[in-house]
C-alpha positions in Angstrom: 10.0 40.2 -34.0 8.6 40.3 -30.5 6.3 37.3 -30.0 4.1 38.9 -27.3 4.0 42.6 -28.4 1.1 44.4 -26.7 0.1 41.4 -24.7 -0.7 41.7 -21.0 0.7 39.0 -18.7 0.2 38.3 -15.0 2.9 36.3 -13.2 2.4 35.0 -9.6 5.2 34.2 -7.2 7.7 36.6 -8.9 9.7 38.2 -6.1 12.6 35.9 -5.7 15.6 36.7 -7.9 16.4 33.0 -8.4 12.8 32.1 -9.1 10.9 30.9 -12.2 8.3 33.7 -11.7 10.9 36.5 -12.1 12.7 34.7 -14.9 9.4 34.2 -16.8 8.4 37.8 -16.1 11.6 39.0 -17.6 11.4 36.8 -20.7 7.7 37.8 -21.2 8.7 41.5 -21.0 11.6 41.0 -23.4 9.1 39.3 -25.8 7.0 42.5 -25.7 4.4 41.9 -23.1 3.3 44.3 -20.4 4.0 42.3 -17.2 2.4 42.4 -13.8 4.6 40.8 -11.2 2.8 39.6 -8.1 3.9 38.1 -4.9 3.3 38.4 -1.2 3.5 42.0 0.1 3.0 41.4 3.8 5.6 44.0 4.9 7.8 46.7 3.6 10.7 44.3 2.9 8.6 42.0 0.8 7.2 45.0 -1.2 10.8 46.3 -1.8 11.9 42.9 -3.0 9.1 42.8 -5.6 9.7 46.3 -6.7 13.4 45.4 -7.1 12.4 42.7 -9.7 10.3 45.3 -11.5 13.3 47.7 -11.6 15.5 45.0 -13.0 13.1 44.4 -15.9 12.7 48.1 -16.5 16.5 48.6 -16.6 16.6 46.0 -19.4 13.9 47.9 -21.4 10.9 45.8 -20.3 7.5 47.0 -19.2 6.5 45.8 -15.8 4.7 46.8 -12.6 4.3 45.2 -9.2 1.2 44.2 -7.3 1.1 42.6 -3.9 -1.2 39.5 -4.0 -1.6 36.7 -1.5 -3.1 34.0 -3.7 -4.7 32.3 -0.7 -7.0 35.3 -0.4 -9.5 35.4 -3.2 -10.4 39.1 -2.5 -6.7 40.0 -3.3 -6.8 38.1 -6.5 -10.0 39.8 -7.6 -8.6 43.2 -6.7 -5.5 42.5 -8.8 -7.5 41.5 -11.8 -9.7 44.6 -11.5 -6.7 46.9 -11.3 -5.1 45.2 -14.4 -8.3 45.7 -16.4 -8.5 49.3 -15.3 -5.0 50.0 -16.4 -4.7 47.9 -19.5 -8.2 46.8 -20.5 -7.1 43.2 -21.1 -5.4 40.1 -19.7 -3.9 37.8 -22.3 -1.5 35.6 -20.3 -1.5 34.2 -16.8 1.5 32.3 -15.5 0.4 30.6 -12.2 3.9 30.2 -10.8 3.4 30.7 -7.1 3.8 27.5 -5.1 4.8 26.2 -1.7 7.3 23.5 -0.8 5.5 22.9 2.5 4.5 19.4 1.3 8.0 18.2 1.1 9.1 15.7 3.8 8.4 12.2 5.1 4.7 11.3 4.9 4.3 10.0 8.4 5.6 13.3 9.8 3.3 15.5 7.7 1.2 17.8 9.7 -2.3 19.2 9.0 -0.7 22.6 8.5 1.7 21.3 5.8 -1.2 19.7 4.0 -3.4 22.8 4.3 -0.7 25.2 3.1 0.2 22.9 0.1 -3.5 22.7 -0.9 -4.2 26.4 -0.4 -1.2 27.7 -2.4 -0.6 25.0 -5.0 -4.2 24.1 -5.9 -6.8 26.5 -4.6 -4.7 29.7 -5.3 -4.0 28.5 -8.8 -7.7 27.6 -9.4 -8.9 30.9 -8.0 -6.6 33.0 -10.2 -7.8 31.0 -13.3 -11.4 31.5 -12.3 -10.8 35.3 -11.9 -9.0 35.7 -15.2 -10.9 33.4 -17.5 -14.0 35.6 -17.8 -11.8 38.5 -19.0 -10.2 36.2 -21.6 -13.6 35.0 -22.8 -14.6 38.6 -23.3 -11.3 39.3 -25.2 -11.8 36.2 -27.3 -8.6 34.5 -26.4 -6.0 33.8 -23.8 -3.2 31.6 -22.6 -2.8 30.2 -19.1 0.3 28.3 -18.0 0.2 26.6 -14.6 3.5 25.6 -12.9 3.2 22.0 -11.9 6.3 19.8 -11.4 7.9 16.6 -12.6 6.3 15.5 -9.3 3.0 16.2 -10.9 3.6 13.4 -13.4 4.9 10.7 -11.1 5.7 10.2 -7.5 9.0 11.1 -5.9 10.1 9.9 -2.5 9.4 12.1 0.6 7.2 14.5 -1.3 3.7 13.1 -0.8 1.7 16.3 -0.1 3.7 18.3 -2.7 3.2 15.5 -5.3 -0.5 15.2 -4.6 -1.1 18.9 -5.1 1.1 19.1 -8.2 -0.9 16.1 -9.7 -4.0 18.3 -9.0 -2.5 21.2 -10.9 -2.0 18.9 -14.0 -5.6 17.7 -13.6 -6.9 21.3 -13.3 -5.0 22.3 -16.4 -6.5 19.5 -18.5 -10.0 20.1 -17.2 -9.8 23.9 -18.1 -8.3 23.2 -21.5 -11.2 20.9 -22.2 -13.8 23.3 -20.9 -12.6 26.6 -22.4 -11.1 25.6 -25.7 -14.3 26.7 -27.3 -13.5 30.2 -26.1 -10.0 30.1 -27.7 -8.4 29.9 -24.3 -5.4 27.6 -24.2 -4.4 26.1 -20.8 -1.1 24.2 -20.4 1.3 23.4 -17.6 5.0 23.2 -17.2 6.6 20.4 -15.2 10.1 21.4 -14.1 12.5 18.8 -13.0 15.8 19.5 -11.1 15.8 23.3 -11.4 18.2 25.2 -9.2 15.9 27.7 -7.6 15.3 28.5 -4.0 12.9 25.5 -3.9 15.6 23.4 -5.5 17.9 24.3 -2.7 15.2 23.2 -0.2 14.9 19.9 -2.0 18.7 19.5 -1.9 18.6 20.1 1.9 16.1 17.3 2.2 18.4 15.0 0.3 21.5 16.1 2.2 23.3 13.3 4.2 25.8 13.6 7.0 29.1 15.0 5.7 27.6 16.2 2.4 27.7 19.8 1.2 24.9 21.3 -0.8 27.4 21.4 -3.7 27.8 17.6 -3.4 24.0 17.2 -3.4 23.6 19.4 -6.4 26.3 17.4 -8.2 24.3 14.2 -7.4 21.1 15.8 -8.7 22.8 16.8 -11.9 24.1 13.3 -12.4 20.5 12.0 -12.6 19.7 14.3 -15.6 20.6 13.0 -19.1 21.7 16.5 -20.1 24.1 16.4 -17.2 23.1 19.5 -15.3 20.4 21.0 -13.1 18.2 23.4 -14.9 17.9 27.1 -14.2 14.9 29.3 -14.0 15.4 30.7 -17.5 14.9 27.1 -18.9 11.4 27.1 -17.6 10.8 30.8 -18.6 11.6 29.9 -22.2 8.9 27.2 -22.2 6.4 29.7 -20.7 7.1 32.2 -23.4 6.6 29.5 -26.1 3.3 28.3 -24.5 2.1 31.9 -24.2 2.8 32.8 -27.8 1.1 32.1 -31.1 3.8 29.6 -31.8 1.9 27.3 -29.5 -1.5 28.2 -31.0 -2.5 24.6 -31.3 -1.1 23.4 -28.0 -3.5 23.0 -25.1 -4.0 20.6 -22.3 -0.3 19.7 -22.2 1.8 18.9 -19.2 5.3 19.8 -20.6 8.3 18.4 -18.7 11.2 20.9 -18.5 13.7 18.4 -17.1 16.7 17.9 -19.3 15.4 14.5 -20.3 15.0 13.3 -16.7 12.1 10.9 -16.3 9.7 11.2 -13.4 9.6 8.7 -10.6 7.0 5.9 -10.2 
């Protein structure tokens, strides 16, 4: 049985082949959903990358289309939602996956630009997409929103002050919306990935890299911190997204779910 048959799902930040957005889009499609993959489409190469992800889902029997959306531009979010409604008449699931690692680094070296990008993408873009989609879900009588936070959204991790601050905000937003729109049968949850080996995981590994260390050495060290003994992969997060999107989680709302192999957050 397909858990999400005839559901319509929007996934942001879905262009990278290693990313949690693409992995979630694939899993949602395999569960029966009609999936809209979104990401930046500032040039032909970015559009081709996004279309390639759609092709991969289609080749596996899934139903997916691509839309270029910069989530820091509210007009593009609104245009996306309007196009989805014109095509499908409903939006049942939103996975706010798009995020920026701009806030990673030493606090005293953080620039205004790093803070601004972190806020605009991780917080404001997530909030704007929720605000655009929730009226549609109210009209439909139900909906499930999953926001991608981080283990850094549950506790502090060294040298990630701006990133941590924005991911805490995502958890706070999730809980606030779950409280406000539960009466409309809209569930809002967040996933909090730990050491997941994505493109952003590689960026984190580079920050942790010391003289003479290879990235493989850093990854081994990151894995050693996880009780399950390995870094996660995007599919681990995607499985949690499908669960939270489905009726199996019909009484789950306002939750910040770690997907971390048992790894505890920092302070």
